N, C-alpha and C positions, 0 to 999 in steps of 0.2 A: 694858359689858355688851352694850349695844343694837349697838355696833359691832363686836364678835366675831361677834354673831348674824347682822347683816348681811353681814360678810365671809364668815361659812360660808354662808349662803344664796347669796351670789353665786358661790362656787365651784361649789356643787351647779347652780345654774341653768346656769352655764356649761358644766359637764360634761354637764349633760342636753342642752344646745344642741348640743354637739360630737356627741353619740351620734345625735340626731336628723338633724343635718345629714350623717352619715355614711350613715344609713339612707335619707335621700332622695337623695343622690348615688349612692348604689347602685341604689337603684330607677330614676333616671334611665338609669344606664349599662344597666340590663337592658332598659328600654324601648326606647332607641335602638338597641341590639343587635338586638332583635327586628324592629323595624320596618326595620332594614337587610338583616337576614336574609331578609325575605319575598320583596322582589323577587328576590332571588337565588336563591331557591328557583322562583319563578315564571319567571323566564328559562330556569333549566335545564330546568323542565318543559317549556316552549314550544319550546325549541330541541331536545328529544328526540322532540317530535311533528310537526317541519317536514319534510314529504316530501324524502327524498334520492332523487334521479335514479340509479339503477342504472347500471351499465356496459352492461346489456343495452338499457335505455331509451335511453341516449347513443348507443348504436350504431344503433337505428332511427332516431333523429332525424338522425344524420349521414348515414345511408343516404338518407333522404328529401331532405335537403340536395344531397347528391351528385346525385340524380336530378335535381332542379330545375336544378342548374348544368350537366349533361350536356347536359339537353334543350334549354337557353337557347343553348349554344355551338354545338349541333348545327343548331337551327332558325335563329338569327338572319341567317345568311348568305343564307336563303331569302326574307327578308322586306325589302321596299324601301319608301322614303317617295316618296311622289307629290306634286310640285307641280303646281298647275293655274293658268293666265289664263284668265278669261273677262271679254270686253267687254261692259259694259252701256251702252247708249247713252243720253244724258242728254238731255233735252227741256226746253229754255227755262230759267226761273228756277229753279235748283236742282232742277230735274225736277218742278215742281209741276203737278199736272194739270189745273189750272184755267186755264194760261196760253192754252190754246186757246181757251177760252170769252171771256177778259177781254184777252189780249195782254198781252206783256213790260212794256208801257208801263206798264200799270196798276199792276204789282207794284213797277217801278221808283219810281213816283211816291209811292206810298202805303205800299210796305212795305219798300223799300230792300233787296230780296232780292238777293244777289250773283249774277251770271250763270256758268253754267257750260256751257263749250262742249266738244264732242267725245264721245269716250267715256270711261267710268270703268272702269278694270281691277280687276276682282276677282281676289283671291289666295286659292286653296284649298289646303288641306293633307289628305292622305290616306295610307293605306298600301296595300300589295299583297303577293302571293305568287308567287314563281318556281315555276310549274310545269313548265318545260322549260328544258334547259340552253341552248337556242338563243335564249331571250329571251321566252318566253310567259310572261306575268304576268295572274294573276287577281285583280279588285278588285271594288269596288261600283259600279254604274252611277252612283249619287248623286256619286261622288267625280270622274268625268269627264265627266258629262253636259253637254252645252254648253259645253266648255272648247276654246279654240282653241289653246293651246300646253299641252302635258303634258311634264313633265320626271320623270325617274326617278334615284333617287339610291339606290346599293348601300350595304352595310356598310362598304365600305373608302373610301366618300367619291366613289367615280367616278360621274359623272352621264351620263345619255343622254336623247335626246329619244324620246319614246314616241308611237306610232301607235294609233288605236283598231282593233281587228280587228273587234269586234262587241260589241254591249250587247244587254240584256235588261231593260227597264224592269219587267216584270211579277215578276221576283223580284229586282231590284236587282242584277243581277251584270254585270259587263263584262270583256272580254278585252282586253289591250293588249300591244304588243311593242315591244321594243328591239333595235337591231342590235348584238347582244353574243353571244359564245360561249362554252362551258365555264363556265355559271352553275352554282350550286348548287340544284336544284329540291328542293321538299319532297316528303317521303313523303305520299301521300294515305292515310287511313285509311277505315275503314267506319264512318260516323256512325251507323249503325244498331245497332252494337254498343256504342256509348257508353251508359253507364248513369248514371242520376241518382246523384250521391254521388261520381262519378269526380273525381279531380284533373285540373285542365287549367290550361295556361299561356296568357296572351293575349298577343301581341306586336305592337307597332306603334309608331306615332309620335304620341302624343297632344298635343294643345294647340299645340304649337310644334316647329319643326325641330329646337331645340336638345335636344328630348327623344326623338328618333329612338331605335328600337329599344329601347323602354322594356318589360320583362318583368313582368307581374303572375301571381299564382297565384290559384287559387280552385277551385271545385268547379261540376260542372254541376247547377244547381239545379232545372232542369225540363227537359223535351223535349216536342216537338209544340205549341209555343207557336203559335198562329193567332188571326186576329181583332185583332190588334195594331193594324194599320190604315197598316202601313210599306209595303206592296206588294200587289199583286192576289194573288200565291200565297205563302202564308207556312205555314212549317213549323220554327219557329225553336227552336234550342237556348238555354235561358237559363242565364246563368252569373253569379256573384257576384266572378269575377276582374274587378279594375277596369278599366274601358273608358271612355274618354273621347273628345271629339271630336277628330278625327286618326287614330284607331285603326281607322275605317273601311275595310274592305277588308283587315285584318291577319290574320294567323293565330290560331286558336284550336287549341292542340294537346293531344294527351294525354301521358301519363308515358312513352310510347314514341317521342315526337317525331313521331308521325303527324297530319297534318292532319284534324281533325274539324269544323271549322266556319271560316267567313269572318265576322269580327266586322264588325256592320253597324249597329247603333243601341243607344241605351241609354232607359231609361225613367226620366226625372229631374224634380224640381220646382224643381232650383237650377243646372241647365245642365251639371252635372259628375256624376261618378259616384256612384250611390246604391245600389250591389250589385245592380243589374239590368239586364244586359247581354244583346243577342240576337245569335245568329250563324246564318248560313244552314249547314244541315248540309253536309258535304262531298259527301255522295253526290248531293244535288241539284246543288251547285255544279258537280260533276264532269261531270253529266250535260248540263248547259246549255253547259259549257265545250266539251266534247267536240262538241257540234251546230254551236257557232258556228266552231270550227276546222274541221271537216270539211265542213259544208254551208254556212255564211256565214249560217245561220239556225237559231233554235230550233224543233224539232220536237216537237209535243206530242200526248199522247194526247186523244182526244175522245169523251165519253160521250153527250152531246146530251140533257141534261135541264136545266130550271130548277129550282132547289131553294132551299127556305127553311129556316131553323132552326125546331126544334120547341120553340114557346114553352110555358110552363107552361098557357096558355090553350087553345093547340092540343092539347096533350097532355089536358088535362082534356076538352075537346070530342069528341076521339076515344076516350076512355076509356083512356089510357095509364096505367100504374102511375107513371110518371114521364117530365119529358122527355128524349128522348134521339134521337139520329140526326138525319137532315135528311129533310124532307118534300118529294117531287116535285110541283112545281105544274104542270109542263106538259113534255111528251115532244116534241121537234123531228122533224118529218117525216124520213123516212129515215135516220134517225141510228141509231148501234149500239144505242141504249137500246130504240128503236121495234123494230128487227129482234129484240132478245132477248126483248120482250115485257113492258117496263117499262110502268108506267100511273100517270098522276096519282093522288094519294092515298098510294101506296106510299111508306113511309118506310123509307130506307135506314140499317140500324144499323152495318154492319161491310163494310170492303173488305179482301178476302185475310184476315180474320181478325181485322184491327185496327179497334176500335170507331171510330165516326165521333161526333164531337161537335158539328160545326158545318159550315157551307157551305165555308168558306176551307179547312179541312183536307181535306174530299173533293175538292175543285177541286184543290188544290195535288196532292194524291196521284194524281189521274187525269191531270193535265197532265205529271207529271214521269215518267210510265209511258209506254214506247215505243209508237207506233202497232203494231197488229197482234198485241199482247199480250191475252190472254184472262185477265180478272180475274173473281172470285166476289164477287158482292155478297149480302149477307144481307139479305132485305126482310122487313118485317112488311106484310101486305096483309089487311085484314079481320080483325084480330086474330090472323092466323095467319103465323108465321115461315115463310120459304122462302128456298131459294137459287137465284140467277139468275146464269149465266154469261154475260158480256159480252165480245166481241172489239172492243177499240178500234180506232178509226180515226183519221186524222191530223186535228188541228184547223187548219182555214180560218181563219187569224186575222182577216183583214179582213171575212170573211163573218160571223164569229163576233161580232165589234164591231158589225157593222150589226144582227144578230139581238138582240144584248144591249141596243144603245141603244134598238130599237122597244119591247123587253120592259119595260125600267127607265124609260122615258120620258126618255131621254137624247138631246141634240143636239150635233152635232159642227160647230164652225165653224173650219173649216182655215184661212179668210182670215187670221183674227186670231189662230189658235192657242190655241183654249180648247175645253172640252167643258163642258156643264152638265146636271144630272140632276136629277129631282123629289126632294125630301127625304123618305127612307122611314126606317123603324128602324133598318135596316142603316146608311144613311148617318149618322144621327144618332150610333150607335155608332162608326162608323169614324172621323169626324171630330170626335166630341165635341161635338155641337151641342147648343144648347137645346132641351129638349123641345117646346115649342110655337113654335118658329120658323118663320116663312113665307117662302117664296122658293124659289129654286134654288141648288144648291150645284156649285161649280166642282169637277170630278173629274178633269180633266187640264189641263195647261198645256204648250205647247210652249215651251222655253226660249228658242228662236230668234224667236217670234212677237211681234207687236206688243203682245198682251195682257202677256206676261210682261215685255217692257220696260217697260210703263208702271206695272207692280208689282202686277197681279194673280197670285194664289197659289192652288193646289189646297187645296181646304178653304174657300175664302171663300164666303160666302152672299150672293148677289145679292138685295137686298131691294128695289132700285128700279132700273129702266133708262131712262135720259132723264126721270127725273122720275115715272115710272109705277110704281107697286106691282106687285111680282111675285109670284104665287102658285103657278105651274106653267111646266113648259117650253113648253107651247103658248101661254101669254101670252108668255113670253120669245121664242119664236119669231116671233109676230106683229109685234114690235116690231122684231125684228132684220130681218124681210123688209121693213120700209118705210125701213131704212136704206141711204142710197147712198153709192158712193165719194165721199169727201171731207166727208161729214157727220160730226158730232162725236157720240161716245158718252159718256154720263156714267154711270158706276157708282155706286151707293150700297150699300156692303157692310157686313156683320158679319165681323168677323175676330176671333176668341178672344171678348174681352169688350168691344171696341172697334168703332166705326162710323167709316168713312172712306170719302172720295169718290176715285174714279179715273176719268181721262178721257184720251181719245186721238182722233186721226182715224180713220175708217174708210179703209184702204188703197184707193189706185186699182186698178184692174182692169190 
């Protein structure tokens, strides 16, 4: 009885187990199917929402690509690679400035510094733009400045020896020539018509000769950049088209293949491209180039005023609503400005309808205007706006330099090839100097002068001269007047964030 009952119960339990197992199995199958189908639905949903380029979109993209390729093919033959060689004289033990104070034997005995004789040849790389089929090339002054040998390479690999036709350090432009005919000159466009946001291509030879005729694309990021501190007259086009060392002097062109700028410099914290490049506008470059070719010199307009930026403090003191324009601090005698009735304390707001934002901008626009041209200035005098018409005259560069030096506390030492000036807010901004620094700043260096050969650079701050602290140009001048030919000069300098000594012997008469 017990066995039968157990047998019956066994089969009942077994049957129930099978039924439960089937239910569980069905349940697992349903869950697995659900979980497998969910991603399928999601993938299908995502796929349906993925943007698809229409034929019209692809057509537009292809058209832009075709434009870039066409411009590159058209302009590349007009861009050249420039190679330069510059000799730098080595003085004593590895060029150490202390040799003249302690002698070579001192360094040989205690420091075992290797001796270097003769000249060191520095090799430079840059770019240029052919502007005439008979071998006239436009480039940057800093590409060829001081070079003893210049070689130009064309797109087809042919090479030519180049000669300097003329230079203009104040705008950092130069004209060089090669003995060649039938070249492909670039089309020169109107840079005034270029707009912020316009597509542009930069063409040149960045970094090394193997990367010659590199083409990069970008837009015009800004116009009228000044106060950058790269040259005296600045009116730069800013672009994010990749520009690197070696691109200097190359072409910035619009989508019509027209030259709108000469690539000149970059703003960088790494030494390479960071999307901030500067090009000299083609209108300014063409004016400088034509002057050099026709007359052998640059002819500039002259207004005849000393000007300062209107700072917030000046604006507040003069009860202006905002800092704007530039203020006249002095009017030169017998100048166009004096003849037109301009006065100290006049604030110049506009030139020919264009707003003035700083002194470099106004100076650049005046200098790039031909003498004899009448310009219209919008002036604020005693809180009242007025218009003044001025007929510009030709700037006498040498006389102007003399007057500027006197006004700015600048001294010129031709014998050693350098100029120094008192440190002003403008100098601090231009050379990015510490706010509280005391000394005089080097504003110009002749690359062939002894100061440059010893290692002095523009922007250096002279803290001490022959171990005497320097606080002004007058103090610097007093020490220099006591130095005789053959005497040693010891400079203690601030350069960037470092201090260094540079020494050399005062040349003989």
